[in-house]
N, C-alpha and C positions, 0 to 999 in steps of 0.2 A: 251908706251905712252897711256894715257887714251883716250877714245873716245871723250870726251868733249874737251880735249886739242887739238886733231887733228882738230876738227871743228873750234876751235878758230884760229888756225894757217891758215886754209883755208880762213876764214873770214878776218883775218889780211892781208893776201896776196891780197885779193880782194880790200880792202881799200887802201893798199899800191899801187896797180896798178892804182887805180883811181887817187891818188895824182900824180903819175908818169906821167900819160897821160895828166892831166891838166897842170902840170908844163912844160912838153915838148911842149905843144901847145902854151904856153905864151912866151917862150924864143927864142932867136936867135941861141944860142949854145945848141941845144937839146942833143948833145952827152955828155955834161958836167953835165947833171941832174943826181943826185943820191938821192935815197930815202932809208933811213935806218930805219928799225923797231926795236925799243927797248922796251921790256916789262917792264913797270914801275909797281909800287905797285898797282895803281888803274886803269891804262889805258895803252893802246898801244901808245907809243910816236913815231911819224913818223918825222924823221929828214930830212929836205929837203936841199940839197946842190946844188947850181947852179954856173955858171961862174960869177965872180965878175961884169962883164959888164951887166949881166942880173938881178942883185939884184933889181934894180929899177922897172923892169917889173914885178917881182914876188911880191914885196911889194906894188907897186902902190902909187898913190897920197894919202897921209894921211893914208896909210895902208888899203885902200879899197879893193885892190886885195887880199892881204894876208887874210883879214877878210873873203872875199868871199870863198877863198880856204878852210879855216878852217870850214866854215859853210857847204860846200859841202862834205868835208871829214867826218865831224861829222854826217851828214845825211846818208852817205854811211855806216858808221860804225854802226849807229843805226839800219839800215836795215839788216846789217849782224849780229847784235846781240853782238857787242863789243863796248867798249868805246875807242875812239882814239883822240889824240891831235896832232897838227902840230907845229913843231919848225922849223923856217928858220935859218939855221946855215951858218955863213960866212966861 
């Protein structure tokens, strides 16, 4: 594995951990939170899965919480030197 790729994986892990921490802080069923990282063509795609009862907490009224999660993850990714997006998966 090339040195640049190893750095990207470490950065991706940091961004993934940030999303995991934030999501677990929001939900009631923290044990059901799962964040999967998938490398897309242009960016790292973080798929967030939560208990169906917690979907409202993660999305928030009019999507405000989901938007805030995406902004924080985008900022963490930029600091880590990668591009990342968040998908909330049912």
